[in-house]
N, C-alpha and C positions, 0 to 999 in steps of 0.2 A: 491469608484475609479473607473476610466475608465478601463475597462477590456483591451483595446488595448494598455495600458502601459506595459503589460506583454506579449507582442508578440514579437517574434524574427524569423529570417529565419533559418532554419536547414537544410543543404545539405542531401538528400536522404541517401547518402553513409555513413553518420555518425550514423545511426540507426544500432545498434547491433542485429544480428540475432541469435547469439550463445553466450554463456557466455565465459569469458577467462578460459583457463586451464593451470594449476589448477586454481581454483576460486580466491585464493588470489593473483594471478598474475596481477591482474587488476591495472590500473593506479588509482591515487586518487589526486585530486586538492584540495590543503589546501587553505581555505579562512579566512583571518585573518583581518577584517575591522579595520582600524586606525593603523595596523602595517606596517613595512616596511621589505620585500615586503608584499602587501596584498595577492598575489597570489604565491603558491609555488607549483611546480610539483613534487610530490611524488608517491609512490605505496602503495597499501593496506597493504603489508607487513611492512611498515613503522609506522604503527599505534602505536604498544606498545611504541615506542620512542617519539611519539607525545603526549603522555599522561603520567601523572604523578602517582607514586604510591599511591593508595588510591582513585583514580578516579574510576568511575563505568560505565560500558557499560549497556544499556538496550535492549534486542532483543525481538522481537515479536515470540512467540511459535505457532502461528497459522499455521494450515496445509491446503493446497489447496485441494479442492475436485474437482472431474470431473463435473463441473457446467454448461458446455455447452451442451445442448440437441437439438437433430435434430429430427423432427417427421413430422407428416401428420395430417390434420383436415379434416373430411369428412362431407360435407353437402349435402345429397342427393347423386347426381352422381357427385358433384363438390368435387374434392380433392385438397388441398392447403398445400405446405410445410411450416412449422413452425420452426422457429429457437428460442430457449429461453436459456436466460443466467440467471441463478438463482443468486440472490444477498442479500438476507436476509431471514432466516427461521423464520417463525412465528408460528409455531406449528410443533407437531410430524409428521404430514402428509401434511404440507403447506409450500411453499415458495413464496416469492415475486420475481417477474422475469421480465427482458425487453424481450420483444417479438417482433420478426420481421418476416414478416409485420403484425403489430398490428392490422391493419384494417381487416385482415382476420380471426380473431379470436373474436367471440362475447361472452359475459357472458353466461355461461351455456353450451358451446360447449366443446367438449373433444378433447384432441389431444394425439395421440398415438406416442411415442418416441421409437426408436429402436437403437439398436448397429449398427454400421456400417455393420458387418456381418450377420445382422438378427437374431443373436443367442438370443437376449433378447429383451424384451420391458417392457415399463413402461407408464401407462396411467395416464392423469391428466385432471381435468375440471377447466375451467376458471370460478372462483367465483365472481371475481371483477375485474374492469379495470378502468384506468384513462387516462387522455388525452395525458400523456407522453409515452404512449406505455408500462407502467407498469402493469402487470397482476398478480393477486393473484391466484396461482395454487393449487388445492388440489389434491394430488395424490392418487391412489389406494393402496398405501402400506405406512406404518408408522414406525417412530422410527428406530432401527437398520435396518429393513428389508427395509425401503426406501433408507437408506444409502448404502445397499449392491445392491439395483436397480441402483442407480445413478453410482456406481463403474462399473456396467456392461454396462450401457448404455451410460454413459456421456463421454465428452471429456475435457481434460485440456483447460480451456479458455484462450488461449494465448491473450495477448493484440492486439487490431487490426491492430497496425502498424507492427506486427510480422505476424499475421494471414493473412493478405492481400498479404504478399510476399512468404510465403510457408505454408504448412499444419502442423498440429501438428504430431509429431512422437513419437516413444517409448522413445527416449532420453529426450523429454520435461518432461516426468513423473518424471524423476530424476532431470533434470536442474532446473526446476521450483518449487523445495522445497528448503528451507533452511535445514541446519543440525539441527536445532532447532525445526523444524516443528513436532507437537505433537498433538495440540488440533484441529480436524477437523472443517472446517466451512468457511475458506477463499474461495473466487472465483478469487483472484488475489494474487500474491505472495508479502510478504513484501521484495521487491527485494535488499534493502541494506545488509540484511542477507544474500544473495546469495554469498557474497564475502568470507564468513568465512569457514575455514578448521580447523581440529583438531590440526594441527601445529600451525596455528595462534592462536587459543584459548590457546594452551599451552604457547606460548610466551608471550601472555597478562597475563596469570596467574603468570608466573614467574616475570613479571615486577610489580606485585601486584595491577593489574586492576581488580576490581571486576566485576562479571558478573550476571546480574539479568534478569528475564524474566517477561514479560507481555504478554496480549492476547489481539489482535483486529482482528476479523474475516473480512478481507478487502472485500468490497462489489464491485459489478461490476460498481457502479456509480464513481469509481475512474478512469474509462475509459471515462466518459462523458465529452465533452468539455463544457466551460462555454459559453452559447449562449446569455447570457444577456449582454447589453452594460455597465452596471455598477455592480460591485461586491454586492452591496445592494440588487440587484434583483435575485441573484442565490440561489437556494435552495439546500442544501446538502442532499444526501440521508443517512439514518441512518445505523450505523454499531454497531455491539455488541462488547464489550470489558469488560476487567477485569484486575484490579490491586489487588494483595493480600494484606491483612494487613502487612504480613511480608515484602514484597517487598516495600510498602510504608514506613514503619519504617526504613528499611535498607537505602533506598535512601534519607530520611531525615537525616539520621545519617552522610551519606556522606557530604551533603551540610553544615551540622552543624560543622564539623571539617574543612571546608574550601575546600573541594576537589570538583571536578566537576562531575556532571550527564550528560552523553553524550547519547542520543537516538540514537540507530542504526535503522534508517528509520523513514519517516513521519508518518508511523502507530505507532511506539512506541511513538513517540512525541504526537500524538494526543490523545491517550488514557491516557498518563501521564498527558497532559494538562487539559483533561476531569476530571481527578481525583483530580485536585488541584484547582477547582472553588470554593470550599467553604472557610470557615474560617480556618486559621491555617496551610496553605500549603497542601502538598500532603497527601491524605488519600486514605483508600481503596475505590474501586469502582466496580461495577457490573451492567452492563446494557447497553442501546442503547447511542450512541452519535452521534451528527449531527455538532459537532464543526467546524467552518470555520475561518481559520486564514489568516488575511491580514494585510498589513502594518499598523502600529499604535497600534496592539496587544502587550501586555506587557507579556513576558512568565514567568510562575510561577514555572515550575517542571525541567526545563533543563538549562544546561550551554553550550551544544555543540550538534551538529548534524552530524551524517554520513548518507549520503543520495545519491542516484544516480542522473543523470540529467533527468530533467522533461520536458514535453510537453510544447510549447508555449500556453499562455492565460489558463493554467490550474490551478486548485486550489493548486497543490502542488509547482508550480513555484512561486504562490502568498505567499505561507507559507515561502518558503525559503527566499523570499524578505523581508518578515516581519522580519525574525531572522537576517539577515546579511545586509539588506539594498537593495533596488531596484536598485539603480545605480552599487553598488557593484557586485550584482548578474548579472545584465545585462553584465558587464565587464567580470565577471568570466566566463560566456557562451559564449561570444565573444572569449576569450582566448582558452576555450576548444574546440570550433569548428576549429579556426585557427590551433591549434596543435592537432588535429586529435583525441581527446578523442572519446569514444564510448558511445553513448546515449541510455538512457531508459532502460527498464527492465533488459536487458542481458549485459548492458553497464557498462562503469567505474564509479568510485565512487568520492564523494567529502566530505571533512570534513570541517564543517562549524562552525565558531565562532561568537558570536553575535556582532552586530554593538552596539554603544553606546546608552543606554537607552532602550534596548530591553527586558532586564531582569528586572522584578518587584523586586528591591532590598529589598524591605520591608519584603518579606518573607524569606529572607536569615538569619539565626539564628547567 
């Protein structure tokens, strides 16, 4: 499909620079294709009443690491500043990273990354490099020792649309983690999960809504715009994720009795759909996924999606358009802009239901 079909104009003032406080005070736009009305203005705290007892929410338990590194490369007397955003761990001592400016770092050269106050350093060598600016960095520390080094030297990798407006601060280290954050490895937050509080989880439990967890370590590729003119020409970057056998069986049981599985965030959705690609529906999964969902895709693992508002021409806006319909989502975003919803990572939420034909009904027991 043409990428420009997924474009829209967003006023700069609609981009949220801080989350709502408390987190569950955010607004939520409910989108029900084919219903009357299609769009309903609600709040995140309304979620329990919008679901039925026996339904299930699926959260991503990944934890964001300080994956933004700033350092220098020395070549003779020439010193260049190098910025690296880690996005996929490929070994105990190595990470794939997006480097800027990539042209100033050659294979075999070394970068010394330092904490802002100079209190700690971390050294890495560029082992490989491709034309997109992705570099394989091999560090001088490994395993938990490297993790500690990243904690000392790295910064929380705020999305560009926030970082360009203000610097990272101490509050972001708390704000940019969900209350489910457990397994370290993400370089971007699963932002739909940012809306949940202990009080909201208690209300969901009292309503009889099941709560399950999966893992997808979100990569920096989520920040990259789709530069191709057609979706067929876009290459997704791999992300590592896992669905346990117990979670897969529990979610299969939810759908077998006629209840709904609602993914909290596109990250939860992508790992669930990756785990449902074989025969027989959802199964255990552990490994890398490059799943790219565009209109025409038939969903195999979920019945609803809670998510934030996404960037124009992004893979995530394509995903929600596949689920609820492109024209429906264009109308939903136009309504959200007009009624001053807050957009992107720290913004408000939407609760989406599928358009006719979006769900692969052959897999429902």
